[in-house]
C-alpha positions in Angstrom: 27.5 13.8 -7.1 27.2 16.0 -3.2 25.9 19.0 -3.2 29.3 21.2 -3.3 30.1 19.8 -6.4 26.6 19.9 -7.8 26.9 24.4 -6.6 30.2 24.5 -8.1 28.9 23.0 -11.8 26.8 25.0 -12.0 28.6 28.2 -10.8 31.3 27.2 -13.6 28.1 26.4 -15.9 26.9 30.4 -15.7 30.5 32.2 -15.4 31.5 30.1 -18.5 28.1 30.9 -20.4 28.8 35.0 -19.7 32.4 35.1 -20.6 31.6 33.1 -23.7 29.2 35.6 -25.1 31.6 38.1 -23.8 35.0 37.2 -25.4 32.5 36.2 -28.3 31.3 39.9 -28.6 35.0 41.0 -27.7 36.6 39.0 -30.4 33.2 39.6 -33.1 33.4 44.2 -31.9 37.8 43.7 -32.6 37.3 41.5 -35.8 35.2 44.5 -37.1 37.7 46.8 -36.0 41.0 45.3 -37.7 38.8 44.7 -41.1 38.1 48.6 -41.1 41.6 48.6 -39.8 42.7 46.4 -43.4 40.1 48.2 -45.3 41.5 51.7 -44.5 45.3 50.7 -45.4 44.0 49.8 -48.8 42.6 52.9 -49.4 45.4 54.4 -48.3 47.8 52.0 -50.4 45.1 52.7 -53.8 45.1 56.3 -52.9 49.1 56.9 -53.0 48.7 54.3 -56.3 46.5 56.4 -57.7 48.6 60.1 -56.9 51.5 58.7 -58.7 50.0 56.6 -61.3 48.1 58.6 -64.1 51.7 59.3 -65.9 52.8 56.3 -65.9 49.3 55.8 -67.3 49.1 58.3 -69.9 52.7 57.3 -71.3 51.9 53.8 -71.3 55.0 53.0 -69.3 54.1 49.6 -68.3 57.6 48.5 -66.4 56.7 51.4 -64.1 53.1 50.5 -63.3 54.7 46.7 -62.9 56.9 47.6 -60.3 54.0 49.8 -58.8 51.5 45.8 -58.7 55.0 44.9 -57.3 55.5 47.1 -54.7 52.1 47.0 -53.4 52.1 42.6 -53.8 55.0 42.9 -51.3 52.5 44.2 -48.3 52.7 41.2 -45.7 48.3 41.3 -46.1 48.3 42.2 -50.0 47.4 39.5 -51.9 47.5 40.7 -55.7 47.6 44.6 -56.6 46.7 44.9 -60.3 45.9 48.1 -62.5 43.1 48.2 -64.7 42.3 50.9 -67.3 39.2 52.4 -67.9 38.3 49.4 -70.5 38.7 47.4 -67.5 42.1 45.5 -69.1 44.8 44.8 -67.0 47.7 47.4 -67.3 50.3 45.4 -65.4 51.0 41.9 -65.9 53.1 41.1 -62.1 51.4 39.2 -59.0 53.7 37.9 -55.7 53.9 33.6 -57.0 55.0 33.5 -52.9 51.0 33.7 -52.0 49.5 30.7 -51.7 46.6 31.5 -52.6 47.8 32.5 -56.0 49.8 29.8 -56.5 46.5 27.7 -55.5 44.8 28.7 -58.3 48.1 29.5 -60.9 49.5 25.6 -59.9 51.8 24.8 -57.8 54.7 24.6 -60.5 54.4 28.3 -61.1 57.3 30.8 -60.2 57.7 33.7 -57.6 57.3 36.5 -59.9 55.2 35.5 -62.5 53.6 37.6 -66.0 50.8 37.1 -66.7 48.4 37.7 -70.0 45.8 40.3 -69.0 42.8 37.7 -69.9 44.5 35.1 -67.3 45.9 38.1 -64.9 41.5 39.2 -64.7 40.1 35.8 -64.5 43.1 35.6 -61.9 42.0 39.2 -59.9 38.4 37.4 -60.3 38.6 34.0 -58.8 40.5 35.9 -55.7 38.2 38.6 -55.1 36.0 35.6 -54.6 37.9 33.8 -51.4 36.7 34.3 -48.5 40.1 35.1 -46.7 40.5 38.1 -49.1 38.6 41.5 -48.7 38.5 43.2 -52.5 39.0 46.9 -53.1 38.9 48.9 -55.6 40.6 52.8 -55.9 39.6 54.7 -59.3 43.1 56.8 -60.9 41.8 60.0 -62.1 43.7 62.9 -63.7 42.1 66.2 -64.3 38.9 64.8 -63.5 39.2 62.1 -65.8 38.9 58.4 -65.1 42.3 56.4 -66.0 41.8 53.4 -64.6 41.0 51.4 -61.6 43.6 49.5 -59.1 42.2 46.9 -57.2 43.7 45.3 -54.5 43.3 42.2 -52.7 43.9 42.4 -48.6 44.7 39.1 -47.0 42.6 38.1 -44.0 45.4 36.0 -41.9 46.9 38.5 -40.6 43.1 39.2 -38.9 42.9 35.8 -38.6 45.7 34.8 -36.8 45.9 38.5 -34.3 41.9 37.1 -33.0 43.0 33.3 -32.6 45.9 35.3 -30.6 43.0 37.4 -28.8 40.5 34.9 -28.3 43.7 32.1 -26.2 44.1 35.1 -24.2 40.9 35.7 -23.3 40.8 32.1 -22.7 43.5 32.0 -20.2 42.5 34.9 -18.4 38.6 33.4 -18.2 39.6 30.2 -17.1 42.0 31.7 -14.3 38.4 33.7 -12.7 36.3 30.7 -13.5 39.0 28.8 -11.1 39.2 31.6 -9.1 35.7 32.1 -8.6 35.1 28.6 -8.2 37.9 28.1 -5.7 36.2 31.7 -3.8 32.7 30.3 -4.0 33.3 26.3 -2.9 35.5 27.7 0.0 32.7 30.7 0.7 29.9 27.6 0.3 31.6 24.5 2.5 31.9 26.7 5.0 29.1 28.8 5.0 26.5 26.3 3.7 28.0 22.9 3.6 29.1 23.3 6.9 25.8 23.3 8.9 24.0 21.4 6.5 26.7 19.0 6.9 25.9 19.8 10.9 21.8 19.4 9.9 22.3 15.8 8.6 24.4 14.6 11.5 21.7 16.1 13.6 19.1 14.2 12.4 21.0 10.7 11.4 21.3 11.2 15.8 17.9 11.9 15.8 17.1 8.6 13.9 18.8 7.0 16.6 17.0 8.6 19.3 19.4 11.1 20.1 17.7 14.4 20.4 21.1 17.5 19.7 20.2 21.0 18.8 22.0 22.7 16.0 23.6 25.8 17.5 22.3 29.0 16.1 24.8 31.7 15.0 23.2 33.7 12.6 19.7 35.0 11.3 20.1 34.0 7.5 17.6 31.1 5.9 20.2 28.3 7.5 19.7 30.1 10.8 16.0 29.9 10.7 16.3 26.5 9.4 18.3 25.6 12.2 15.9 27.4 14.7 13.3 24.9 12.4 14.9 21.9 13.1 15.9 22.6 16.6 12.0 22.9 17.1 10.9 20.2 15.6 13.8 17.6 17.6 12.0 19.7 20.2 8.4 19.2 19.2 9.5 15.0 18.4 11.3 14.8 22.1 7.8 16.0 23.7 5.4 13.8 21.3 8.1 10.6 21.9 8.1 11.5 25.5 4.2 11.0 25.6 4.1 8.5 23.6 6.4 6.2 25.5 4.3 7.2 28.2 1.2 6.6 26.6 2.5 2.9 25.7 3.7 2.3 29.1 1.7 4.2 31.7 -2.1 3.5 32.0 -4.0 6.9 31.7 -6.1 6.6 34.8 -3.8 5.9 37.5 -1.0 7.3 36.0 0.5 3.7 36.9 2.6 1.6 34.8 0.5 -0.5 32.5 1.1 -4.0 31.5 3.9 -4.2 29.0 5.9 -1.6 31.7 5.0 -4.0 34.2 6.3 -7.2 32.4 9.3 -5.5 31.1 10.1 -4.4 34.7 9.4 -8.0 35.8 11.7 -9.5 33.6 14.4 -7.0 34.8 13.7 -7.8 38.5 14.1 -11.7 37.9 17.8 -11.1 36.2 18.5 -9.1 39.1 17.7 -11.9 41.3 19.0 -14.6 39.3 22.4 -12.9 39.8 21.5 -12.2 43.3 20.3 -15.1 44.3 17.1 -13.6 46.2 13.6 -13.7 46.2 10.3 -11.9 45.1 6.8 -11.6 45.0 4.5 -11.1 42.6 0.8 -10.0 43.4 -2.3 -9.9 41.4 -4.8 -7.7 43.1 -8.9 -8.0 41.5 -11.8 -5.8 43.0 -14.1 -7.5 43.9 -17.9 -6.5 42.4 -16.3 -3.3 40.5 -18.9 -4.0 37.7 -21.7 -2.6 40.4 -20.1 0.4 41.0 -19.9 1.0 37.0 -23.6 -0.4 36.6 -25.0 2.2 39.4 -22.7 5.0 39.5 -21.7 4.9 36.0 -18.1 4.3 33.9 -17.3 7.9 35.1 -17.1 7.7 39.1 -15.8 3.7 38.5 -12.7 5.2 36.4 -12.4 7.5 39.8 -12.9 4.5 42.1 -10.1 2.8 40.3 -7.4 6.6 40.7 -8.5 6.2 44.3 -7.6 2.8 45.4 -4.0 2.9 42.8 -3.7 5.4 45.2 -4.3 4.3 47.9 -2.4 1.1 46.6 0.9 3.1 46.5 0.7 4.9 49.3 1.3 1.7 51.1 4.3 0.6 48.8 7.9 1.0 48.8 9.6 3.2 46.3 11.7 0.7 45.2 8.1 -1.3 44.4 6.2 -1.7 41.1 2.3 -0.8 41.6 0.4 -1.6 37.8 -2.8 -1.8 36.3 -3.0 -5.0 34.1 -6.6 -3.4 33.0 -10.2 -2.8 33.6 -9.9 -3.6 37.9 -7.0 -6.0 37.7 -3.5 -5.1 39.8 0.2 -5.9 39.7 2.4 -5.6 42.3 5.6 -6.4 42.1 7.7 -6.5 45.8 11.7 -7.5 44.8 13.8 -8.7 47.4 12.0 -10.2 49.9 12.9 -11.1 53.0 10.3 -14.6 54.1 6.9 -15.4 52.1 5.3 -13.9 55.9 6.6 -10.4 54.1 4.8 -10.7 51.3 1.5 -12.0 52.7 1.8 -8.8 56.0 1.8 -6.6 52.2 -0.9 -7.9 51.5 -2.7 -7.3 54.3 -1.7 -3.6 54.1 -3.4 -3.7 50.9 -6.5 -5.3 51.4 -6.6 -2.4 54.4 -5.7 0.7 51.4 -8.7 -0.6 48.8 -11.0 -1.3 52.0 -10.5 3.1 52.5 -13.9 4.7 51.8 -14.2 6.6 48.5 -16.4 9.7 48.1 -18.1 9.5 44.9 -21.0 12.3 44.0 -21.5 12.1 47.7 -21.5 8.5 48.7 -19.1 6.2 50.5 -18.2 3.3 49.1 -16.6 0.5 50.3 -14.7 -1.9 47.5 -13.2 -5.3 48.7 -10.1 -7.1 46.8 -8.8 -10.5 46.1 -4.7 -11.2 46.3 -3.1 -13.5 44.7 0.4 -14.2 45.1 3.6 -15.8 43.0 6.8 -16.1 44.9 10.3 -16.3 42.8 11.5 -18.5 42.3 9.8 -20.6 44.3 6.5 -21.0 42.1 8.4 -20.2 38.4 11.0 -18.6 36.7 10.1 -16.7 34.1 7.8 -14.0 33.5 4.8 -16.1 31.8 4.7 -18.7 34.8 5.1 -16.3 37.4 2.1 -14.1 35.9 -0.1 -16.9 35.0 0.4 -18.6 38.8 0.2 -15.7 40.6 -3.4 -14.8 38.8 -4.3 -18.3 38.7 -4.1 -17.7 42.9 -5.4 -14.6 42.4 -8.8 -16.5 40.9 -8.9 -18.8 44.1 -9.0 -15.8 46.5 -11.9 -14.9 44.6 -13.8 -18.1 45.1 -16.2 -18.0 47.9 -15.6 -19.2 51.0 -11.5 -18.1 50.6 -9.6 -16.2 52.4 -8.9 -12.9 49.9 -5.1 -13.6 49.8 -3.8 -16.7 48.5 -0.6 -18.1 47.7 -0.1 -20.0 44.9 0.3 -24.2 45.4 1.3 -26.7 43.4 -2.3 -28.3 43.3 -3.4 -24.9 41.6 -0.8 -25.6 39.0 -2.5 -29.0 38.5 -5.9 -27.6 38.8 -4.1 -25.1 35.7 -3.1 -28.1 33.5 -6.5 -30.0 34.1 -7.7 -26.3 32.6 -6.0 -26.9 29.4 -6.2 -30.3 28.9 -10.1 -29.9 29.5 -10.3 -26.8 26.9 -8.1 -28.9 24.5 -11.3 -31.4 24.5 -14.0 -28.9 24.4 -11.9 -27.6 21.2 -12.7 -31.0 19.4 -16.2 -31.5 21.7 -18.3 -30.8 18.5 -16.0 -32.4 16.0 -16.6 -35.6 17.3 -19.9 -35.3 18.1 -19.6 -35.3 22.5 -22.0 -33.3 22.8 -26.1 -33.9 23.5 -28.9 -32.4 25.1 -31.0 -33.1 27.6 -35.0 -32.3 27.7 -36.5 -31.7 31.3 -40.0 -31.0 31.1 -42.2 -27.8 32.2 -46.0 -27.9 33.8 -48.5 -25.7 34.5 -49.3 -25.7 38.5 -53.2 -25.3 38.2 -53.6 -28.9 36.1 -50.1 -30.4 35.6 -50.4 -29.7 31.9 -47.2 -29.9 30.0 -46.5 -26.9 28.5 -43.0 -27.4 27.0 -39.3 -27.9 28.1 -36.2 -26.6 29.2 -33.0 -27.4 26.8 -30.4 -29.4 29.4 -26.7 -29.6 27.2 -24.6 -32.5 28.4 -20.8 -33.1 27.3 -20.0 -37.0 27.1 -16.7 -37.1 27.7 -15.0 -40.6 25.8 -13.0 -40.7 28.8 -14.2 -38.7 31.6 -18.0 -39.8 31.5 -20.2 -36.2 31.9 -19.2 -33.5 32.4 -20.5 -30.9 34.4 -22.3 -27.7 32.4 -21.6 -26.1 35.8 -17.5 -27.2 34.7 -17.1 -26.5 30.7 -19.6 -24.0 29.9 -18.0 -21.5 32.1 -14.6 -22.8 29.5 -16.3 -22.1 26.7 -17.1 -18.9 28.0 -14.2 -17.5 28.5 -12.6 -19.2 25.5 -15.5 -17.7 23.0 -16.0 -21.6 22.1 -19.4 -20.9 23.5 -20.1 -19.0 20.5 -20.1 -22.2 18.1 -21.6 -24.3 21.0 -24.5 -21.7 21.6 -25.2 -22.2 17.9 -25.2 -25.7 17.8 -27.5 -25.7 21.0 -30.0 -23.6 18.9 -30.1 -26.0 15.7 -30.3 -28.9 17.3 -33.2 -27.8 19.3 -34.7 -26.7 16.2 -34.2 -30.0 14.4 -35.7 -32.0 17.4 -38.8 -29.7 17.7 -39.3 -30.2 14.0 -39.0 -34.3 14.2 -41.5 -33.6 16.8 -43.9 -32.0 15.0 -43.2 -34.5 12.2 -44.1 -37.1 14.1 -47.3 -35.6 15.5 -46.8 -35.3 18.6 -47.1 -31.9 20.7 -43.8 -30.5 22.2 -44.9 -27.1 23.2 -42.0 -25.0 23.3 -37.9 -25.5 24.2 -36.5 -22.7 26.4 -32.7 -22.5 25.4 -30.2 -20.8 27.9 -28.0 -18.3 26.2 -24.5 -17.1 27.1 -23.8 -13.5 27.7 -21.5 -13.8 24.9 -23.5 -15.1 22.1 -25.8 -11.7 22.3 -22.7 -10.0 21.2 -22.5 -11.8 17.7 -25.2 -11.8 15.2 -27.8 -13.5 17.2 -30.8 -12.1 15.6 -30.0 -13.8 12.0 -29.4 -17.4 13.7 -32.1 -17.0 15.2 -33.9 -16.2 12.5 -31.9 -19.2 10.2 -33.7 -22.1 12.6 -37.0 -20.6 12.7 -36.5 -20.9 8.5 -34.5 -23.9 8.2 -37.2 -26.2 10.4 -40.1 -24.1 9.7 -40.8 -23.5 12.8 -42.8 -20.8 14.2 -41.4 -17.5 16.5 -43.0 -19.2 19.5 -41.7 -22.4 19.3 -38.4 -21.4 21.2 -38.1 -19.0 24.4 -34.9 -18.1 25.3 -33.6 -18.2 28.6 -31.0 -15.5 29.9 -29.4 -14.7 33.1 -28.8 -11.2 35.2 -25.3 -11.2 34.5 -26.0 -10.8 31.0 -27.6 -7.5 31.5 -24.5 -6.2 33.6 -22.6 -5.5 30.1 -24.3 -3.3 27.9 -27.8 -2.5 28.5 -28.9 -0.4 25.9 -27.4 -2.9 23.1 -29.3 -6.2 25.1 -32.2 -4.0 25.2 -32.1 -3.2 21.4 -31.2 -6.5 20.5 -33.8 -8.4 22.8 -36.6 -6.3 21.4 -35.7 -6.3 17.8 -35.9 -10.2 18.8 -39.9 -10.1 20.9 -40.9 -7.6 18.3 -40.8 -11.0 16.3 -42.7 -13.3 18.5 -39.5 -15.1 20.7 -40.1 -15.0 24.2 -38.0 -14.3 26.9 -37.3 -16.1 30.2 -35.1 -14.5 32.8 -33.5 -16.8 34.5 -32.3 -17.8 38.5 -33.8 -14.8 39.6 -32.5 -13.1 42.8 -29.1 -14.3 42.4 -27.6 -11.6 40.7 -28.3 -7.4 41.1 -30.3 -4.8 40.7 -32.8 -7.4 39.5 -36.2 -5.0 39.6 -34.4 -2.8 37.3 -34.0 -5.2 35.0 -37.7 -6.2 35.0 -38.5 -2.8 34.0 -36.5 -2.1 31.6 -36.5 -5.0 29.1 -38.9 -7.2 27.6 -39.5 -10.7 29.4 -42.5 -12.9 29.5 -41.1 -15.0 32.1 -39.7 -15.2 35.7 -37.6 -18.2 36.9 -36.9 -18.7 39.9 -34.4 -20.2 41.6 -33.7 -23.7 43.1 -32.3 -22.0 46.0 -35.2 -20.0 47.2 -37.6 -23.0 46.3 -35.4 -25.4 48.8 -36.4 -24.0 52.1 -39.6 -22.8 50.6 -41.2 -24.9 53.7 -38.7 -25.0 56.2 -38.0 -21.4 56.2 -40.5 -18.6 56.9 -38.2 -15.9 55.4 -37.9 -18.0 52.2 -41.3 -18.5 52.1 -41.5 -14.8 52.5 -39.4 -13.8 49.4 -41.2 -16.6 47.2 -44.3 -15.1 47.7 -43.3 -11.2 47.5 -41.5 -12.5 44.5 -44.6 -14.0 42.9 -47.0 -11.6 43.9 -44.6 -9.0 42.4 -44.0 -10.9 38.6 -47.6 -10.9 38.8 -48.5 -7.0 39.2 -45.9 -7.0 36.3 -48.5 -9.2 33.9 -45.3 -11.8 34.0 -45.4 -15.1 34.2 -44.0 -17.0 36.8 -41.7 -20.6 36.9 -40.8 -22.4 39.9 -37.3 -24.5 39.0 -35.9 -27.4 41.7 -39.2 -29.0 42.7 -38.2 -31.8 44.2 -40.9 -32.3 46.8 -44.7 -33.1 46.7 -44.9 -30.3 49.8 -42.9 -27.8 47.8 -45.8 -28.4 44.6 -48.5 -27.4 46.9 -46.8 -24.8 48.2 -45.9 -23.1 45.0 -49.2 -24.3 44.4 -51.1 -22.4 46.9 -48.6 -19.0 46.3 -50.6 -19.4 42.4 -47.5 -20.1 40.2 -47.9 -20.5 37.1 -45.2 -23.4 36.1 -43.2 -25.6 37.9 -40.0 -28.1 36.5 -37.7 -30.3 38.6 -36.8 -34.0 39.5 -40.8 -34.6 41.4 -41.9 -34.0 37.8 -39.2 -35.1 35.5 -36.0 -35.2 35.8 -33.4 -34.4 32.2 -34.0 -37.2 29.0 -32.5 -37.7 26.4 -34.7 -37.3 23.1 -35.2 -40.7 23.0 -37.1 -41.1 26.5 -38.4 -37.6 26.5 -39.8 -38.4 22.4 -41.6 -41.6 24.6 -42.8 -38.6 27.2 -44.5 -36.8 24.7 -46.1 -39.9 23.4 -48.0 -40.8 27.0 -49.2 -37.3 27.4 -50.6 -37.4 24.0 -52.4 -40.7 25.5 -53.3 -39.9 29.4 -52.9 -36.4 29.9 -53.7 -35.9 33.6 -53.8 -33.6 36.3 -51.4 -32.6 39.5 -53.8 -34.9 41.4 -52.8 -38.2 39.5 -49.2 -39.8 40.8 -49.3 -41.4 37.8 -48.5 -38.4 36.1 -44.8 -37.8 37.8 -41.6 -39.2 35.7 -39.1 -41.0 37.6 
C-alpha cells in the first residue's frame, strides 16, 4: 500500500470513529428526549382519562369505561390502556387485538376487538409491561382526594425506534459525505503538498544510486523543505566524497599523478584508439637508480619529497596528451600516444633522463639521482596491456644491468629470456618435492696455524635436464617469488641434520655458516632456529648466520631486534661481502656481528694492486678495533694466503685451501683432519 493510501485510510478511520461516537451520543440523547416525550404524552392521556372517568367509576358505567379504554388503545403508539379499581381489579375488558404484541400473547386467532375476563386482562397487562419495547405508565384516578382507581397505559417504542433508525440513516449518509469530502480534500492536499515532494525525493535518490547527482528544488521552509535541504546537503557531501574517493583510487597521493589503476585504464583506451586509427605509441617504464640510499641516509620524508619533485620534472618534459603515472615506490610509467618513429621515443626518453637528473635540494643538500628507462612499442612489442607492461618492465630491468645504457628498447631476445625465467620459476616450484637441492660445504681455516674451524654451507641445484644451475641464477628468482622462505628453511634444517650426523660419527665439524636471504628475516626466523637446534640437539654456537648488507637496508629497527634476540641466545653472525654495499661502517656499529667477511673482489687483486692491499689492510684493522674476527673469501694463491697472514687476518677460505665439497667428500675431509692435523706450512693440508 502506498503512503497516500495509508494516510487516507488512517484519516478516514479516525474520522469514522470520531463521527460514529458523535452519532452514538446524538442518537442516545435523541432517544432519551423522545422517550421523555412519549412518557409525557402518556401522562397527558392518563391525566385526561383520570379527569373524566371518576363519574363512570362511581356509577359503575362499564360501557363508558370500555369506550375510554378503546379510545386510548386506538392511539398509534399505545399498546394497551386499562382502568383498574382501587383494589387492582380491571374495570375495563377491552384491548386492541390489532397490536402484534397483544396477538402474540393472546394467540394468532384472537379477534381485532377483544373483551377479556378480569383475571386474564390483569395477566395480559403484566406480561405486556414486561416487554422491552413497551414503556409502562400508571396514573391515579382521584375523586375528592380519594383514590378510585388507576389507568395503566403501555406506550410502544416502535415509533421511537423508527425515528431512531431514520435519524441513524440520515447521520450515516451525512457522515459518509463528510468523510468522502474530507478524504478527497486531504488526499489532494497530501498529494500535492507531500507526495509530490516525496516522489521527487525518491526519483532523486534513484538517480543518486546510479551516480547522478541531482538537487531537489526547495520552495518552502516547512519540514519537507528542510528535508529537501538536508538531502541536497547530503548529495553534495556524497559528491565530494565520491570525487575524493575517485581521486584516491586513481591518483597517487604523493605525486598527484595517475596511479597504476588509472594508467592501465588509459593504456587500454590508447590500445583501442591506436588499433582503430592504425597508429603506434610507446610505453615507458622508469625506475630510479639507488633511490633506497636516499631513504636510508636522509629518511623517508626526504625520499617522498624527492619523488614528488622528480615527478614534477618529468611531467614538465611531456605533452599534455602524454600520461605520467606512478606505479609504486620509485617506478613511473609514461604513455606517449601517436608516436611517429621509434627514435621519437628515444628522444623523449633522453629528455626524461635529463629531467630526473636535475638536482633536487633536500635538507640543504643538492641530491642528484639517475634512472633507467625501458621502452615497449605498440603494436611491435605487444597488443595487450599485459604484454606491453611486461615487455616495458623487462626492458627497464635490462637497462639497469651494469654496463648497459640507461635507455633500453624491448627486443625479442628479452622475450626469450622472460620465457626462460618463467620455465625456471616453474621448475623451482617443484625443486623441494623432487629433491633436486643439495648442500655443499667449503671449509674455513684459522689463518694462524691452518686449523679447521668450520665450513660455509652453499646451496646447489642439480636440474635433471640442465645440470647444475648457478645460485646467482636461481637465488634471486626464489627471493622475488617468495620461494626462498621454504628453500631457506630446508637449508637450515638439512644443515642441522648433517651436523648431527657428523657429531654422531665422532667427527668435529666445527660450526656451519648458513646464508640468510632478506626475505627470511621477515618470517618467523627465531622459531625456526630454535626448532633446528632443538630437533638436532645442537648448541647455538654450532650455527653461524651470514647476512649481506642489502638485507640491512630494509628495516634497521626490526632486523636489529631479531638479530639481537638471536645473538643473545648464543648464535653468531657474520657480515658477508663486506665493502660491496652501502654505509658499511654504520652497520658494524649498529648491529651485533661476530665476524666480518672480506669479499673475494678485494682479495683477488691483493698482491698486484696497492690500493686493494691498502683497503684490505684498513678493513682488518678496523674490524679488530671493533673486536670482530675477519674471514677472507676467495683465497686462491699462496701469495694471497701469506699476505693475509701478514695482515693479521683471522680466518680464510678459498679454492687454494679447498673447493666446496658435497656431504660425502666433506665427511672424508673431516676424517682426514681428525687424523692428520697439519699447519699451513705443509702443502698436504691443501685440499684440491
